[in-house]
C-alpha positions in Angstrom: -8.5 29.5 -49.1 -9.1 31.3 -45.9 -11.0 29.4 -43.2 -12.9 31.0 -40.3 -14.1 29.7 -37.0 -17.2 30.8 -35.0 -17.9 29.7 -31.4 -21.0 30.3 -29.4 -20.4 29.1 -25.8 -22.8 28.9 -23.0 -24.0 27.3 -19.9 -25.5 24.1 -21.5 -23.5 23.7 -24.7 -20.7 25.0 -27.0 -21.3 25.2 -30.8 -18.4 25.6 -33.1 -18.6 26.1 -36.9 -16.0 26.3 -39.6 -16.5 28.0 -43.0 -15.1 30.0 -45.9 -16.2 33.3 -47.1 -18.8 31.5 -49.1 -19.9 28.5 -47.2 -20.4 26.7 -44.0 -18.1 23.7 -44.0 -18.7 21.9 -40.7 -20.3 22.1 -37.2 -19.6 20.6 -33.8 -21.3 20.7 -30.4 -19.6 20.0 -27.0 -20.3 20.6 -23.4 -20.9 23.8 -21.6 -18.2 26.6 -21.8 -19.6 29.3 -19.3 -16.7 29.7 -17.0 -18.7 31.0 -14.1 -21.0 28.1 -14.2 -18.5 25.0 -14.9 -15.1 26.3 -14.1 -12.1 27.0 -16.1 -11.0 23.3 -16.7 -14.3 22.3 -18.0 -14.9 25.3 -20.0 -11.4 24.8 -21.6 -12.2 21.3 -22.4 -15.5 22.0 -24.2 -13.9 24.7 -26.1 -10.9 22.4 -27.3 -13.3 19.7 -28.1 -15.7 21.7 -30.1 -12.8 23.3 -32.1 -11.1 20.0 -32.7 -14.4 18.3 -33.9 -15.5 21.1 -36.1 -12.0 21.3 -37.8 -11.9 17.3 -38.2 -15.4 17.6 -39.7 -14.3 20.2 -42.1 -11.2 18.1 -42.9 -8.7 21.0 -41.9 -6.3 21.4 -39.2 -7.0 24.0 -36.4 -3.7 25.7 -37.5 -5.3 26.5 -40.9 -7.9 28.9 -39.2 -7.3 32.5 -40.2 -9.9 34.3 -38.1 -12.1 33.4 -35.1 -15.1 35.1 -33.7 -16.2 33.9 -30.3 -19.0 34.8 -28.0 -19.0 33.0 -24.6 -21.5 33.5 -21.7 -19.7 34.3 -18.4 -16.6 35.6 -20.0 -15.1 38.7 -18.5 -12.7 40.9 -20.5 -10.9 41.9 -17.2 -10.1 38.4 -16.6 -9.0 37.7 -20.1 -6.8 40.7 -20.0 -5.2 40.2 -16.6 
């Protein structure tokens, strides 16, 4: 079975969901992940926490995720590709 991860990161919270092609399995909410507002360390911590909790709630390991879609406020493609 294929598992998918979706992340919506912003200045006040980060929401992460895990699902399959047919259903939503789990959700988790963590702190903010807008790197320009909270800095790289806090943004990374929030993202990691949301991913770990969503996967744990879905009873899967993060390594089982096959595809991820992420939207994070404050992200800059130039920074990511540097």
